[in-house]
matplotlib code that plots the C-alpha trace (Angstrom):
import matplotlib.pyplot as plt

x = [144.6, 145.0, 142.1, 142.1, 141.7, 138.9, 137.1, 137.5, 136.0, 133.1, 132.3, 132.6, 130.1, 127.6, 128.1, 127.5, 124.3, 123.1, 123.8, 121.5, 118.6, 119.5, 117.9, 114.1, 113.9, 115.6, 113.2, 110.3, 111.9, 112.2, 108.6, 107.6, 110.0, 108.7, 105.7, 107.8, 110.0, 109.7, 111.5, 113.4, 110.7, 107.9, 109.8, 110.6, 106.9, 105.7, 108.2, 107.9, 111.7, 113.6, 114.9, 118.5, 118.0, 116.0, 118.8, 121.4, 119.5, 119.0, 122.7, 123.3, 121.0, 122.6, 126.1, 125.0, 123.4, 120.0, 118.5, 119.5, 118.7, 118.2, 118.2, 115.5, 116.1, 116.6, 115.0, 116.4, 114.3, 115.0, 113.8, 114.8, 117.9, 116.6, 114.0, 116.5, 116.3, 112.5, 112.8, 115.3, 113.0, 110.1, 112.2, 113.5, 110.0, 108.9, 111.9, 111.4, 107.8, 108.9, 111.7, 110.3, 107.5, 106.4, 106.1, 104.3, 101.8, 101.4, 100.8, 98.2, 96.3, 96.7, 97.3, 95.0, 95.4, 97.3, 95.7, 97.7, 98.1, 98.3, 98.4, 95.5, 93.5, 94.4, 93.2, 89.9, 89.6, 90.3, 87.5, 85.1, 86.0, 85.4, 82.0, 81.0, 80.9, 83.7, 84.7, 88.5, 89.9, 93.4, 94.2, 97.6, 98.3, 97.0, 100.4, 101.2, 97.8, 98.5, 101.9, 100.4, 97.3, 95.2, 92.7, 89.3, 90.6, 89.1, 91.5, 90.4, 92.4, 93.1, 92.4, 88.9, 88.0, 85.0, 83.5, 83.0, 81.2, 77.8, 79.2, 80.1, 77.7, 75.5, 75.9, 79.1, 82.3, 85.2, 88.9, 91.5, 95.1, 98.0, 101.8, 102.0, 101.5, 103.0, 101.6, 99.7, 97.4, 95.3, 95.2, 94.0, 91.3, 90.1, 89.6, 87.9, 85.5, 84.7, 83.7, 81.1, 79.8, 81.4, 82.3, 86.0, 89.4, 93.0, 94.3, 97.8, 99.4, 100.8, 101.2, 104.8, 103.7, 100.8, 103.1, 105.8, 103.1, 102.5, 99.1, 97.9, 98.6, 96.9, 98.8, 98.0, 101.6, 104.4, 107.4, 110.8, 114.2, 116.5, 120.3, 123.0, 124.2, 127.9, 129.2, 129.9, 126.3, 124.5, 120.8]
y = [124.9, 127.0, 129.0, 126.7, 123.7, 125.3, 126.2, 122.6, 121.2, 123.6, 123.0, 119.2, 119.2, 121.3, 119.1, 116.0, 117.4, 118.6, 115.2, 113.6, 115.4, 114.5, 111.1, 110.6, 107.6, 109.4, 112.3, 109.8, 108.4, 111.9, 112.6, 109.5, 110.1, 113.6, 111.9, 110.1, 107.1, 104.1, 100.7, 99.8, 97.2, 99.8, 102.3, 99.7, 98.8, 102.4, 103.3, 100.1, 99.5, 96.4, 96.2, 96.4, 99.5, 101.2, 100.4, 101.8, 105.0, 105.4, 104.9, 107.7, 110.0, 108.9, 109.6, 113.2, 113.3, 113.8, 110.8, 108.9, 105.3, 102.9, 99.1, 97.1, 93.4, 92.6, 95.7, 99.2, 102.3, 105.7, 109.2, 112.7, 113.9, 117.3, 119.9, 121.7, 118.8, 119.2, 122.9, 122.3, 119.6, 122.1, 124.9, 122.8, 121.9, 125.6, 126.8, 124.1, 125.2, 128.9, 128.2, 125.5, 126.6, 123.0, 122.5, 125.9, 124.8, 121.4, 123.1, 125.4, 122.8, 119.8, 120.9, 123.9, 127.4, 127.9, 129.9, 133.2, 132.6, 128.8, 129.1, 131.5, 129.3, 126.2, 127.7, 128.6, 125.1, 123.5, 125.5, 124.5, 120.8, 121.0, 122.7, 120.0, 122.3, 120.6, 117.0, 116.5, 113.5, 112.1, 110.0, 108.8, 105.1, 104.0, 103.8, 107.4, 108.5, 106.6, 108.2, 111.7, 113.4, 116.5, 116.4, 115.2, 113.8, 110.7, 108.3, 107.1, 105.1, 107.1, 104.0, 103.7, 107.4, 107.3, 104.3, 106.4, 109.3, 108.1, 108.0, 111.6, 114.0, 115.4, 119.1, 119.4, 120.7, 118.3, 119.1, 116.5, 116.4, 113.9, 114.4, 118.1, 120.7, 118.7, 115.3, 113.7, 111.6, 114.6, 116.3, 113.1, 112.5, 116.1, 115.6, 112.3, 113.6, 116.7, 114.3, 112.9, 116.3, 116.8, 120.3, 119.5, 121.2, 120.3, 121.6, 122.0, 121.3, 118.2, 117.1, 118.3, 121.8, 121.8, 120.8, 123.3, 126.1, 125.2, 123.6, 120.5, 117.0, 113.8, 110.5, 106.9, 105.6, 106.0, 107.9, 106.2, 107.9, 107.7, 107.5, 107.3, 103.8, 103.1, 103.8, 100.1, 99.2, 97.7, 98.2]
z = [78.4, 75.3, 73.7, 70.7, 73.0, 74.9, 71.6, 70.4, 73.6, 73.5, 69.8, 70.1, 73.0, 71.0, 67.9, 70.0, 71.3, 67.9, 66.3, 68.8, 67.1, 63.5, 63.3, 62.7, 65.0, 67.8, 67.4, 67.7, 70.8, 72.3, 71.6, 73.6, 76.4, 76.7, 78.2, 80.9, 81.5, 79.2, 78.8, 75.7, 74.8, 75.1, 73.0, 70.3, 70.1, 69.9, 67.2, 65.2, 65.5, 66.4, 70.0, 68.7, 66.7, 69.5, 71.9, 69.5, 69.1, 72.8, 73.4, 71.0, 73.0, 76.2, 75.0, 74.4, 77.8, 76.3, 78.1, 81.2, 82.1, 84.9, 85.1, 86.8, 86.5, 82.9, 81.7, 81.0, 81.4, 79.8, 80.4, 79.4, 81.2, 82.4, 81.9, 79.7, 77.2, 77.2, 76.5, 73.7, 72.1, 72.2, 70.8, 67.9, 66.9, 67.0, 65.1, 62.4, 62.1, 61.8, 59.3, 57.0, 54.5, 54.2, 57.9, 58.3, 55.7, 57.5, 60.8, 59.4, 57.5, 59.7, 63.3, 63.3, 64.9, 68.1, 70.9, 71.4, 75.1, 75.8, 79.6, 79.8, 77.5, 79.4, 82.7, 81.1, 79.7, 83.1, 84.6, 81.9, 82.3, 86.0, 85.3, 82.9, 79.9, 77.9, 77.4, 77.5, 75.6, 76.0, 72.9, 74.0, 74.8, 78.3, 79.9, 79.0, 80.4, 83.6, 84.0, 83.9, 82.4, 82.5, 85.4, 84.2, 80.9, 79.5, 77.9, 74.5, 72.0, 68.9, 66.8, 68.0, 68.4, 66.0, 67.9, 71.1, 69.4, 70.6, 74.2, 74.3, 76.0, 73.3, 72.5, 74.6, 72.9, 72.9, 73.3, 72.3, 73.3, 72.9, 73.2, 72.3, 69.7, 66.9, 67.8, 64.9, 67.1, 68.3, 64.9, 63.2, 65.9, 65.5, 61.8, 62.2, 64.9, 62.8, 60.1, 62.5, 63.2, 66.6, 67.8, 68.5, 68.6, 69.3, 72.6, 71.1, 74.4, 75.9, 79.5, 79.6, 78.4, 80.9, 83.8, 82.8, 83.0, 86.6, 85.9, 87.8, 86.4, 87.6, 87.8, 88.6, 88.2, 90.7, 89.4, 89.5, 89.8, 86.8, 87.0, 84.3, 83.7, 83.3, 79.8, 79.1, 79.9, 76.9, 76.3]

ax = plt.figure().add_subplot(projection="3d")
ax.plot(x, y, z, "-o")
ax.set_aspect("equal")
plt.show()
């Protein structure tokens, strides 16, 4: 192999990986898959896309080895290919927030401040939840909560968050989380609860961040192994 051939192979591999992150629908799919495995049907419903388009975008991600899939009967399930993909996904979001003035402004005004030490703050939060000093709300869909959630978290639908205000322990601070720092669900719920006079803040961490920090995660759903499907498999 010549140096030019080696350079071509390297650059093509990098370009293929980078291209996987250039489509807004694929980015939404990755945000959901960061929570765990999901079927094509579930991913289509959550992104508001057709099954055909969802499958096409997932195949693009699979061709770049960003996701892997397994078949169960007539259904195909996808998940992130490796912890490295999760780290890359997080790094891309953080770099975008650092390099884009518009996104920096959005983060400041919409998502709220970030704790200087996420892990230390998370450990303190967990102790306060156990002690009954803080109410922890998970506003992700029920299937994501079942797959893995922070211990002690109460699952509340983001669509009905205001309806449960009267069921929250009076005078107790509330912490909300969803799919991660840049998930709009938690940010929106915080603003709506603040409008009802609740002392609330956004955790700014997702389950994947929490688990990566070595913190405990509760689950009520059995995990399934994922394997790459043959290249000619259609989703």
